[in-house]
C-alpha positions in Angstrom: 10.1 8.0 20.7 11.7 4.8 21.9 11.4 1.5 19.9 10.6 -1.9 21.3 10.3 -5.2 19.7 7.6 -7.8 20.1 5.9 -10.6 18.2 2.7 -9.8 16.3 1.0 -11.9 13.8 0.1 -10.7 10.3 -3.5 -10.5 11.4 -2.5 -8.3 14.4 -0.7 -5.9 12.1 -3.7 -5.7 9.8 -5.9 -4.9 12.7 -3.6 -2.2 13.8 -3.4 -0.8 10.3 -7.2 -0.6 10.0 -7.5 0.9 13.5 -5.1 3.7 12.7 -6.8 4.2 9.4 -10.2 4.6 11.1 -8.7 6.9 13.7 -7.3 9.1 10.9 -10.7 9.2 9.2 -12.4 10.2 12.4 -10.0 13.0 13.1 -10.1 14.4 9.6 -13.9 14.3 9.8 -13.9 16.1 13.1 -11.7 18.9 11.7 -13.7 19.2 8.5 -17.0 19.4 10.4 -15.7 22.1 12.7 -14.5 24.0 9.6 -17.6 23.6 7.5 -20.1 24.4 10.3 -17.9 27.4 11.3 -18.9 26.8 14.9 -15.3 27.0 16.0 -16.2 24.8 19.0 -12.6 23.6 19.0 -10.1 25.7 20.7 -7.0 26.6 18.7 -5.0 24.4 21.1 -7.2 21.4 20.6 -7.2 21.9 16.8 -3.4 22.0 16.8 -3.2 18.9 19.0 -5.6 17.1 16.6 -3.6 18.1 13.6 -0.3 16.9 15.2 -1.9 13.6 16.2 -3.3 13.3 12.6 0.1 13.8 11.1 1.7 11.3 13.5 -1.0 8.7 12.7 -0.6 9.2 9.0 3.2 8.5 9.3 2.4 5.4 11.4 -0.1 4.2 8.9 2.5 4.5 6.1 5.0 2.4 8.1 2.4 -0.2 9.1 1.2 -0.4 5.5 4.7 -0.9 4.3 5.2 -3.7 6.9 2.0 -5.5 5.9 2.8 -5.2 2.2 6.2 -6.7 2.8 4.6 -9.6 4.7 2.3 -10.2 1.8 5.3 -10.2 -0.6 7.3 -12.5 1.7 4.4 -15.0 2.0 3.6 -15.0 -1.7 7.3 -15.4 -2.5 7.5 -18.5 -0.4 4.3 -20.1 -1.6 2.4 -19.7 1.7 -0.2 -17.3 0.5 
């Protein structure tokens, strides 16, 4: 994956963080429901794709959380927060 730079505010980063978190919850719920109901409505390919996306989003959430936590520390350290 290529990297790009841009300018986002702390609020923007928090919005992204919460959006990724909600997406993870939705995908986990979808997988759990399919497993619990045992309907197997999902094809194996879709389930694998969903699992892969879920893992990628979890990694992204970790990185975004680290960034926002560092922002908080920076702001607090400089008396702005």
